[in-house]
N, C-alpha and C positions, 0 to 999 in steps of 0.2 A: 223917095229914099227915106224921108223922115217917118213915113207911115210904116215902112218895113222895119226900121230900127225900133219903133214903138211896139210893133207886134212881137218882135223877138224879145224885147225887154219884158213885155207883159207875160209871155210864155215862161221865160226864165224865172220871173218872180213867182209865178203861180207854182212852178215846179218846186221851188225852194219852200214855199208855204205848205205844199202837199207832202213833203218828206215824212212828217209824223204819220200821216194817213197811210202812205205807202209802206212804211215800216210795219205798222200794225197789220195791214192787210196781208203782208207776207207771212205773218204768224197764222197760217192757215189751219183750221180745224176740220177734220174729216170724221165721219162716223165709222167706227171700227168694223161693224158687220157689213158695211157697204164698200168701204175703201180697201179693207184687208180682211175679207171674209175667211173663216177658218178653213184651212185645207185638210184638216183632220178633226172629226168629231169622235171622241173615243171614251173608253172607260177602263177601269182596272178592277180586279176582284169581283165582288158582287154588285158593283155599280152599274149604271146604265149609260149609254152614250148621250153626250150633250146634244142639244138641238138649238137651232136658231129660230126665234119667233118673237112673241110679245110676252109681257108678264104683268101681273097685278100684284103690287106689294104695298101694304099699308093702305089699301083702298084706292091706290092711284095706279092707273094703267100706263105702262111704259112700252114704247115701241123699240125696235132694234135691240132685242134682248138675247143674251146667251142663257139658256136654261140648263141647269145641271141637276138631273134626277139622281139622287144618291141613296144608298142603302147601307145598313150595318146591322150586325147582330152582336150579342155578347162575345162571340167567338171569332168573328170575321168582319171585315169591312171592305169598302171599295171606294172608288173615286170616279168622277166624271170630269172630262177635260176637253179643251179645244186647243188647237195649234194655229198660230198665225205667223206669217213671214213679214216682219216689219222692215227688213232690208236695212236696218240701222238708220232709217230716215226720220224717226220721230223722237220727240223729247219727253212728252208726258202722255199718260193715258188716264182719263177721268171718266167717272160714271157712278151709277147707283148700284148698291149691292145689298142683298137681303134675301129673306125667305118668301117664296111665292104664296100668296093667300090661298087657303083651302088645301094646302098640302100638310104633311105631318108636322106637328109642332115639335120640331127637333132643332137643336143648335148644331153648329159646325163651323166651317171656315172655308174661305176661298183664298188660294195662294196664287201669286203671280211669279213665274220663273222666266228669266231672260237668259237664253243660251245655257240652260241647266243650273243657273244660279238663282237662289231665292231672292226676289226683289222686295216682296211685301206679302205678309199673310194677314188677312182681315178676319177677325172672329165674328161670327154671326150669332146673335142671341135670338132664340126661337120666337120670342114675343116682341122684339124691338122693331121700330120702324126702319126702313131702308136708310142707308148712309151714303153720302156722296164722298168719294175717295179720289185721291190722286196717286198715281204710280209713276216712279221715275223709270222711263224706258230708253234713256239716252244710250245710243250705241248698240241696242238690242237687235239682233236679227231674228232669232226664233223665240217667240213669246208663247208660253204655255200657261193657260188659266185653268186651275184645277180645284174642284170642290170636294170636300169630304164632310162626313157627318160624324158627330160624337157617338161613341159606342154606347148602346143602351146598358144601363146598370142592372136591369132586371133580367136574370138568366132565363126566365120563362117568356120573355117578350118576343122571342123569335126574331125574324127579320123585320126591322122597322125602316121606314123611308121618308124622305121629304124631297123638296125641290128648291134649290137656291137659284139666284139669278144675278147676272151682271148686266145692267140695262143702260141704254143710251151711252154706251162707251164712245168716247171721243179721243182721237189722237191729235196732238198739236206738235208742230215742228219748231216752236219758238224756243231755241236752246237757251237764250239768255234768261228768259222768264223762268224756265225750268231750273236753271242753276240758282237763281235768286230764291225760288220757292223752296227747293230742297236744302239750300244752305241754311234756311231758317228752320229746317226740320218740319215743315208743314207737309205732312204726307196724307192727311185726310181732313175732312170737315169743311163746312162752308160751301159756297157755290161759285161757279166761275164768274168773274167780273166781265161784263160786256164792254171791254175797252174800245173796240171799234165803234160801237154805237155811241159811247160817251164822247170820244174824241171827235167823231164826225159831227155830232150835235153841237158841241162847243164851238167847233170851227165854223159851222154853218151860221150859228147865232152871231159870232164875232164878225164874220164877213158881211152879213146882212146889215148889222148895226153900223159898222164903219162905212159901208157903202151909202146907207141912208143919210148918215151924218155929213159925208162929203157932198152928196147930192143937195142936201138942204142948204149947206153953207155956200156952195159954189153957185148953184142955180144955173143961169144962162151966161154967166160971166166967163171971160177968157181966163184960162188957168194954165199954169206951167205944164209942160208935157209930162213931167214925172207924175203929176197928180192924175192925169189921164191914164197913164200906164198902171198906176195903182188901182184905179177904178176897174179897168179891164181885168186885172189879175184877181181882184176880189170877186168879180162875176164868175170867173172860171173856177175859183176855189169854192164858191157857193154851189155851183152845179155839181162839182165833184163831191162836195160834202153831202149833198142830197143822195147821191148814189151810195156814199158810205153809210149814211143813216139807214137806207133801205137794206143794204147788205148786212149791217149790224143787227137789225131787227130779225132778219131771216136767220142769221147765224145764232142769235141768242135764243130764239124760240124753237128753232129747228133741232 
């Protein structure tokens, strides 16, 4: 009977200590082109249809990219776009945006529309490095990502073109984090913080250190049952933290 009670208390204590990890793990990130691939690749005017593939921007190769080949002339322009059905299940969309190396040195912009409403427009400087951006997509069902190129100023230029990209796009369903981010007006810049990796690592170090301290102090002596329960809980937390560290590394690098 005592062993059963001890086991129950150990599991309960472990669950309480794992709540921060479980909360962070629920803030799942998925890759846009894999989880919600575009159901429409299109264009308007003299633009060309968007494509899904990879992209090299600023000398860096990016996988899972949306490529937008755009064209314009002094008299006409066009756009390239993708459509995604988010089903209102995501909070933020993050990724790298810029001009693909080796394409026309032209500036332009990529706009994000949610259910027909402009969410954010990002200006692309033709010679700038790619930028990491965040877009607020809370409550959005139909997401439209559309690229356009600046009109050439030289009337004799004819039709000019270039290719922009939105690469490594990630969707996150953490509504609370999204609310905090956009309440601060942080719509772009920086990189995503690997909170799962950080929290799991700190928890693992804490559980190992406390367990070793207890083992050193107690040794082979008889100890109160509560100390034994804490030791078992620390072991469980340590194993769970190892899983969290591995998942955090995969999520951060992937």
